[in-house]
C-alpha positions, 0 to 999 in steps of 0.5 A: 333650896332643895326640900328633902326627898322624904317629903317631896316623894310622899305620893311617889311622884304620881296622883295622890288618888284624890283627883275625882274628889277634888274635881267634885269640890271644885264643882261645888265651889262653882255652885254646882250641886253634887251628891258626895259619896266620897269620904268617910264622914258621918252625916250625923255629927258628934253627940251633943253629950260628948260635946258638952263633956268637952266644953265642961272640961275646957271651961274647967281649965283642961286647956293647958299641956296634957300628958304626952302619953295621954291622960291616965283616965283615957289610957285606962279606958282604952285599955279596958275596952281593948281587953274586954273585946279581945281577951288580951290583958291590956293596961295603960302602959300598952296605950299611947293616945295620938292625934287621930288614927293617921298620926298613929299609923305614921308613928307605928311605921316610924317605930318599926322601920329603919330608913330603907326598910321594906314595909308591906301593905295590902292592895286595895288600901286606904289612900294614905298608906303608901305615903305614910310609909314613904314619910317614915322613910321606908319602902312600900311594897304591896300584896295585891289581892283579887276580886275573886277572893273578895280581896282577902290576901292569899297565904302564899302571897303574904309569906313571899312578900314579907320575906326581909320586910320589917312590917306588915300593915293590915286593915279589917274591917277594910277600907275601901272594900268593906271586907272583914278578914276571916279566921283563915286570912288572919291565921295566914297573916300571923304565920307570915309575921312570925315566920319572917319576924316582922311587926304587924300594924293592925288598923282597926278603926272600923272595929265597931262597924261589922255587918257580917261575921265578927271582928278578930284583932290579930293581936289576940292570936297566939304569939302576936301580942308581942309583935303587934301595934294596933291603931284605933280611933274615936273618929268612926266609932263615935263620929268624932272625926274632927276631934283627932283622937286615936291610939296605938296599943302595943307592947309596953317597951314599944309604947315607951319609945313611941311616947318619946317620939310623940314628945318630939313631934305631936306633943300630945292631944288637947286635954279637953278632947281626951276628957270628951273621948273618955266620957264617950268610951264610958257611955257603953256599946249602945252609943257605938251601935247608934253611930253604926246603925245608919251604915248597917241600914244603908248596906241593906238598902244597897243589897236590895237596890242591886237585886235583879241586875248584873251590871253593878255587883257589890264586893261582900259588904261585911263592914265599914261605912263603904261598899265597893262596886264592881263596874267592869261590865261597863268596860270602863276603868273605875276612874273613867266611870267615876269621872263620867258619873260626876259629869253626867249625874253630879254624883261623886264616888271614889275610883277603885284605882285611888286605892291601888291596882287591885280594885281597877274597874271598881268604885268605892261608895261612902254610905254617908248621906241620908237614906233617901238621898243615898238610895236615889244616888245609888239607883241613878248610878246603877241606871247610868252603868246599865246604859253604858253597858248597853252601848 
C-alpha cells in the first residue's frame, strides 16, 4: 500500500538535519558520556509553582475536554500580554491556543497556503520549517542570507522571492543564529508582504530572550495586523517545553477558521495545562526574566571566552538560547566539524548545515547546561578548532 506523497516527502527526501544529534544519543545509550549542546531544552525545569497550579487544576477536575479554541481565561491572558507588549489592540477573538508552537506553525501554513502554493522562509531556519511547509502541501522556498549581513535578509531578496507566494515565515529572535531583526529588516519584510499581498507568519517564541536591541513584532507595523499570524509558546518563556501549549494570534476571521481546523485535528489542549499556563502568565515579567537569566549570563561567558583568538567567531548573539559560531577558519564544514568534535571531545553541537545552506561552516551551540560545564565545553571546542586550523 502506498502512503501519501505529502507524508513521505516531509523531509524532501534528504537528511532531516538531526544526524549529529542522533549520533550523540546513540553514544549516550552505549554508556559514553557526552556533553549535549544541541537542543533548546532548559537546564532548569518548569517552576514548582506552575506545576502545583497544574496539579490543583487536574485534581479539581479540569481533565475532560477543554474548549477547542482554548479556555477563555488563557485566551484573554495571552491577548492582554500581546497587547501590552506590542501596542496592537488584541482580544481573545484574536487567539487560538495550540499544542505548542510547532502545531501553531503547521496550522498557520495550512490556513494561508493552498496545495502547491509557494511558502517562503529565511535560511538559516529552524530545522522543522521546510517539512512543516511540505506537510501543509505547500512548496518551500528559501531566502538565503549571508554571514556578512549577520544573516538578516536583504530587502531586494525578500521582494523577489515573495512574488507569487502565499506566505512568508520569519523568526526573530532567531533560531539558530541568535540574531534579532532590526527595524530596517522588519520594514523590508512588511514592504514585501504588502507589495506582494501575502501572509506573514511570525515565529516569536523567543520574544523574552533578547540580549541586545529590542524585539519588535512585525504585527505592530503599519498595515500588517490584518495579514500577520503570530506564533507564540510557553516553552521558552516559562520552561514549559513538555507541556505543549502555544498560540496563534491573528485576525479574528482567520482565527475562526483555524478553530475549525483545530476541531478536526488536535481538538484542543488539556484544560489543566491551560490553567497552569494562565497561572504562569499572570505571575508577571519577573518569572520570564528568571527563566531567561541563565542564557543572558552564558552569552556573556561566550563572548569572554572568544576574546583573544580569531579561529572561532560568534555571529552577533542578540537573543535566544543559542550562539552560532563561525568555524570556517578550520577549513571544515559545520557537519564535519561537529562530527569530529563529537568523536574527539564527546561534545555534541548542531551543524550549521542542519539549518540550511547559509550557515555552512558554522555550528549552533545551545547554552543549556550549567555555567561551569558550559564554559568547559566551550573552551574545549575553541581549543579543538585552533588545533584544526593550525594543521
